[in-house]
N, C-alpha and C positions, 0 to 999 in steps of 0.2 A: 655065968655067961661064958660061952665058948669063944675060942680065939677067932673063929670065923665070923662071929657076930659082934665082936668088940668094936666100939667106935674108933675110927682112925682119924688122925689129925688131917685137916685139909690145908691149914694155913700156918705160916711162921708167926713170929711175934708181930704185934702191930707196928713196931718200929722198923722191922725188916720189910714188912709188906709196904710201908710208906716209902722206904728207900727204893724198893723194886718198882713201885708205881711211878715214881718220879722219873725213872729212866727207861720204863718198859718199852714205849713205842720206839725210842731211839735205838735201844738194844736189839729189838726185833728187826728193825730196818737194817742195822749194821750186820746182824747175823746173816741175813739174806745175801748181802754183798760178799761177806766172807765165804759163805758156802759155795757161791758161784766162782769165786776166785780160787778156792782150794777144795775141789770136789773130793768126795770119798774115794779112796784108792788104797793100795797097799801102803802101809805106813811104818814109820820108825820114830821113836822118841829118844832123844839124847838128853838125859836129865842134866848131865854135867855141862853140856854146851847150851842148854835151854833152847833146843830146836825141835821142831816137829815136821817130819816129812810125810807128805801124801803124794803118791805118784812121783812126778819129777820136780815137785815144788817143795822147797824147805823154807819154813818161816820161823822167826823167833817167837818164843812163848815164855810164859812164866807159870809155874805150878800154883794151883789154888788149893788142892787137897786130894784126898783119896776116898772113894766110896767103897767100903768093904763088902764082902759077900754077905755079911750079916746086916747090911743096911746102915752101918755106922759111917759117918763122915768125919775124917780127921784133917784139920787144916794143915797146910804145908809147914807153917811155922811151929806146929805142935808135933811134927814128925822128924825128930833129930836123926833117926837112923837113915832116912832117905835124904834129908836136907839138913846138913850140919848147921848149927847156929853160926851166924855171920856170913852164910852163903849169899852172894849177890842176888841169886834168883828168888830169895825170900822177900825182897823189897816190896813187891806188890801185895802179898798176903799180909805182911806186917803193916802196910799202909791201911789196909782194910781193918785190921785189928785196932789200930789207932782211931780210925773213924768210928768203929763200934764203941770204943771207950768214950769218945767225945759226944756221940749222939745217943748213947745208951741203947745200943742194938745188941742184944744178948748173943745172937747167933754168931756175930763176928768176933766175939771175945771168948767164946766157949771152945776149948780145944777139940772136943769130940761131940758131935751132934748125932742123936739117935734117929736117923731118918727112917728107920724101920717102923716108927710110930705113924708114918704116913701110909696111905693106901698103896702108893707107888714110890719107893725110895729113890729110884732113878729119876723119876719126873721131879721129885722134890729137889734133887741135886741140880737138875737143869734149871729150875726156877732160881735156885741160889746162885748158879753161875750167871744167869742173865742179869741178876741184880749186881753181881760183881763186875761184869763186863761194863754195865752202864756207869757204875760209880767210878771205875778206873778209866773210862773212855777208851777201852781197849778195842781191838779190831775184829774180834771173834772169840768163840769159845769152842771147846771140844773135850771129849773124854774117850779113852781107849781102854780096852780090857787087857790087863797084863797077865803074866804067867800064873800068878796066884789066884786069878779070878776077880781081883779087885779092879776098879776103874780109876785110872789116873786122870785127873781133871785139870784143865789148864785154860788160860786165856791167851789170846794171840796179841803180840805187841809190835809185830813187824811193820815198819814204815812202808814197806812195799805193798801192803794190803790196802786197797782203795778205801777211802771214807765214803759212807753213804751220802749221796747228794740229794738236794731238795728236788722232789718230783710232785707237782700238783696233782697228777693223775693218781699216784699211789698214796698220797697223803691221807685220805680218809681211811683207807684200808690199814695203814700203819697205826693210826690212832685206835681203830677198833680192835686190831690184834693186840695192841698193847694193853688195853683195858681187859681183854680176855685173860691174858697171862697174869696180870696183877690187878685184880678188879676192885680193890678196896678204896682207891682214891682216884677216880676218873679225872678230876680237875688237875691233880698233880701230873698225871700222865699227859694230858693235853698241854699244860703249860711247859712241862719239861721238853716236849717235842718242839713246840713253837720257839722256845728260847734257843735250842740247839740250832735251829735253822734260821735264826735271825729275824723272826717276826716281831713287829711292834704290836703289843697287845694293849687294847684300849679299855677293856672291862674284864679284868681277870677274875673277879669275884661275883659277877652277875650270873643270871640264869642263862645268858647267852654270852659266850666268850667271843669277842670280835678281835680280829688281828689282820695284819697285812704285811706284805713285802713284795718288792719288785713287780708291782702291778697285779699281784695275786691277793684277793680278799677272801677271808675265811670267817665263818661263823660256826660255832659249836654250841648246840643247845643241850642243856642239862635239865633233868626233872627235879622234883622237890627233894630227892635223895642225892642230888649232885651226880647222877649217872648220865652218861652221854646218851642222848636220844637220836640226834642226827647231826651230820656234818655237812655244811654247805660251802662249796668252793666256787668263787666267782658267780654266786647266785644259783648254782645247780646243787640241789639237795641230794645227799647220798644216804 
């Protein structure tokens, strides 16, 4: 079998896919808010100060890892040359490692991940970052290409970045985008999003998830495989 026809990985471990699914819609929504607040422009990363500047705006960030030109991902906590042990900036990546140990998520405890096994290593790294953003309840994520050609990946923690607010108009789109990014547990994606926005859920495990908050009623229908088939907000089907 030639390299061009070798099967490529599509997914992470079931445990990482479940983690990503639980946070996917919230992370997608927050990413949109961050990108609007901090649009792409000339940039500078100060690793020692844990800051990331784009244009005239500088925000606090924490390093997650580095995606090498060979498609390898090395976690920040596993890269002592860039991040000496004990550095305060390692707190977030170490927290994720601890989460991985508790929840048996192999990707979070493995120092080096071979993302070259995926069809698109950079896309795989973005999905990994989305899961990290959600688990950390961070404000955004990003990666930039450094002099070596590797990509330095980070999540934003700056309190000045707005939090995504509940919007009944965009709610259906956020849920559908979330299940597209992490498609293995639609129910977890829906429930994670509703919990973050303070919905009271009356039937979380039924074929139709019903929920409400502040005069907004929501119903999410799932098929026999627990996949979202439609979203109804205040009686209007989407």
